N, C-alpha and C positions, 0 to 999 in steps of 0.2 A: 504493501499498501504507499509506503514511504516513498520507495524509487518512482511510482508511475505518480504518485500527486507531483513531485518533485520535477519529473520530464518535463510533463503538465501546464503545472506555473510556469515553466521559464518556455514554454512554448516549442521544446523539446523532442525527441524520440526516445519511446519507452524502447527498449530492446529484449527478447527474451531469448536466453541461454542455456543450453541443457550440455550442465556438466557431468558427461557422463564417462568419461578418463578411466575410473577402474569397473571394467566392465564384470569381473566374476558379482562384481556385487548388485550390481544392475539389475534391479527388479521388473519383470515384463508387465507390461499394460503400466506402468508408474507414470512415464512422462504422458502418455495419451488424458492419464486422470488429470495431470497438473492443467494442461492446458483445457481442458473440461471447465475444472473448477475455473480458473481465469478468466473463461467467457462468462461463466454462469456467473462471476460477479461484478462484470461489464467490466473487465480490465484489457482492453485489447493491444496489442502488441507492433508496433512499427515493421515491415520487412518480415521477410521470412526467420522463423525461427532458427537458431545456430546451434549444431550439435560438436561438441569439442570431437566426439569418435571420429568427426571427417575430418579433422583438421589437424591429424598427426604430424605433417610435414611441415607446418609453419612451426612448431615445436623443436622440429630436429634442428631447422634449419636458423632458429634461435641458438638452440645448445650449441651449433657448429659452431657459431658464431664469438661465443664464450669461451667455449675450445680452443679456438684458434688463438685465442686472446691470454691460453692459461690461466683461467680464471675457474676450470673446473678441472675436481681431480676426482680419481675413483679412490671409495672406501670401502674396506674389506670388514670393518665392522659391526658385529648384529648388535639388535635392540636390548639385548639382556646386556650386551660388554656395556654397551654406550649408558643404559641405566646405572649398572653398577659401577663406575667411573666417575660419576657425580654422585653427591653427598645426598644433593636440595637444588631444588629449583632457584635460581642465580636471587630471584626474590618472590617470598613464597607470598600467594595471594595477589599476585599482579600477571604474572605469567606461569602455565603451568608445565609450560614443557623444561624438558631438562638441557639444557644447550650442551651441543657438541663439543666434546674436548680441545678435537684436531687430532685425533688419535694416526690421522692415515694420512694429513696434512703434505708430509714429505716424503712420502709413499707407504702404498700399504706393505705390512707383513709380508717376508715371503712364502709362496703360496696362498696365498689366501686370494680368492677370488673375490673379485667386488660386490658388491651387494646393495651399492647404489649411488649415483653421483653427483659430488655435492657443490656448490659455489664457493669459491675463496671468497669472505663475506671481507670486505676493508675496513679498518679501524675507523671510530669517529660516529658520534650519534648524529643521528638523522631528526628534523625535527620536520614536522608540518602543523598544518593547520587544520581540524573538525571541526567542520558548518555546525554542529550541535554540539561535540564539548568540547572546542575550545584550543586551544594550542597543546600541542601532544612529540615528545619525544622517545625514543630508543636507540639503547646503544645495542645494536641488531649483534656486533662481534662478540658484547660478552652474555645480553640475555638470550641469543638464540642459538649465536655460534652460525659454523657454515651448514647451511641446509640443504636438503636434498632436492634436488632439479629432476633427477631419473631414477628410478626404483630397474633392480637387475630384471628382474619379471616385463620392462620395456613400457610400464605406466608411469608417462608425465606427472610432474607435481601440479597441484594445485597453485602454486605461487607463480610457477612459468608460463603455465597453460595461462591461467587469467590477466597475465602482464601482457603476453602476446595478442588475447583477444583485446581487451579493451584498446589497444593502440591499433591494430586493425581494424576494428568496428567503427573507429573513430568518439570511444566514449571520451565524454568531459567529464561525468562527473558520477560518481559509485556511491551506491544510496542501501546500505547493509545492514544488518547488527552489529552491536556493541561486543558479541564475542568476537567477530573480525577484526576487531579495532589492534591486534597485536600484528597482526599481520602483513598490515599498511607500511610499516619501515620495511619491511624487505622488499616488498613488491618496488617500491619506490625505488628503494639501493637498485633492484633488476632495473625496472625501468631506465634509470642512466647509465648504465652498463652495458644496454644494448641500443642507447643512444634513442629510445623513444619516450612522446610525450608523456607526462605525470598528472594524470589525471585528480581531480580533486573530490575529498572524502566527508562524507556525512554518514556518522554510525549513531544509531538509533537504539534503546531500548529494546531489552527481546523481555519479551514475554516468560513468564514463568511458573511452573504450577505452585500451588499448597506450600510443597516442601522447599520454594527455591531454588527448583531444577531448573533448566533452558527444555520448553516444548519440542520434544523429538521423538523419534521412531524408536532412540537407545531409551529413553526416559519412559516409554509405554505410552508418550498421547496420543492422544484419540484423534484419525483423518476429520477432515474439515462436513458438517452436514450442510448440503444448500438447499434444504427444503425451503429456508427460509432467507436467503443470501443478502438479504439487508439488513438484517439481524446480526449475519457474520460481521459486517460494513461497520459497523455502529461497537462491536463488539473492539474492532481493530483498532477504529479508530479513536475511541476513549483511551485505550491501553498506549498509545501513542501520548495522550497525556491532553487530548481534548474534547472539547462541553460537547456532548452530542449534538448530530445535523437532525434538527426539526423537518422530518419531509417521513413521506411513504413510498418515496420514487427514488428506484436508484441511481437512473441519471441527472436526478437535480441532487442528489447527495454528489455524486462525483463531481456536479459542478458547483454547489458551494463547497464543500471540502478544496478542492482545488484553489480556490478563490479563497481561503482563509489562510490555505499552506503559502498560496504566495506573499501574501499580509509579513509573513515572519512567522521564524519558528518559537518565539520567544510567545507565541499564540499559545504554545501546548506547556506551559509550564500552569499549568493551572489542578493539574491530580498531584499534587508529591513530586514528581519527576525533575527536578531540577538539572538544571545543565551545570555538567563539571569543568575544571579548565586546571591547565597547566598538569597535567597527568605525566610521571614520568617512567618510564621503567631501560 
């Protein structure tokens, strides 16, 4: 909803991309259901739907560019070895990943096959402005370490794929959940290393259950029921912090919500959702 409204309020295009790189985990029929639900909610996308599984050659080209520049290396470490080598995350509560300690930076141990290929992350702090949360920063080398670009089974990483896709599709504004905020710094870093433009970002609060867990398949969240699509839209709109739109028509809902969104995101600060700033990691 947030990304749809942001695109419409700015007179831009709203793009739908199916991120289906990890084919073994792809659920048959899930894509069709997602598109049906968007249509049922009155969310019409611009252009054709993009499928990452059909864009593998673009990711290979970007990877080869980094490899030629000696910014990629093979890693022979297993996940267990990486976990055991780091006592705890660099900053508990801020970033849940265990930073890669750089074990294979100067070469994998003799006889070890590559489990992944990693980006050689340069030192320095990445600063950026989030349109919802304010000034942000992250020391990618310290907090994340050299992150994976490609797995040994040939699956491209989310981080590389979305950077390539965003640039190739001309994306100027990324709007997504706050749970992906910690991915932003490394994606900006990748964009610069590849000579690609860097998009603006806006991260909205994620919806949680009574236990405080993000609504997701892994946490047992139920799928959307669209017998009353307007009620679903109102619930999502209020979860973003806005007052309920007084209408009984989906078309009117979207026109009013778009107008309100375009007046400024401070309008969302109505239900205890406060904008944060100067987040450091």
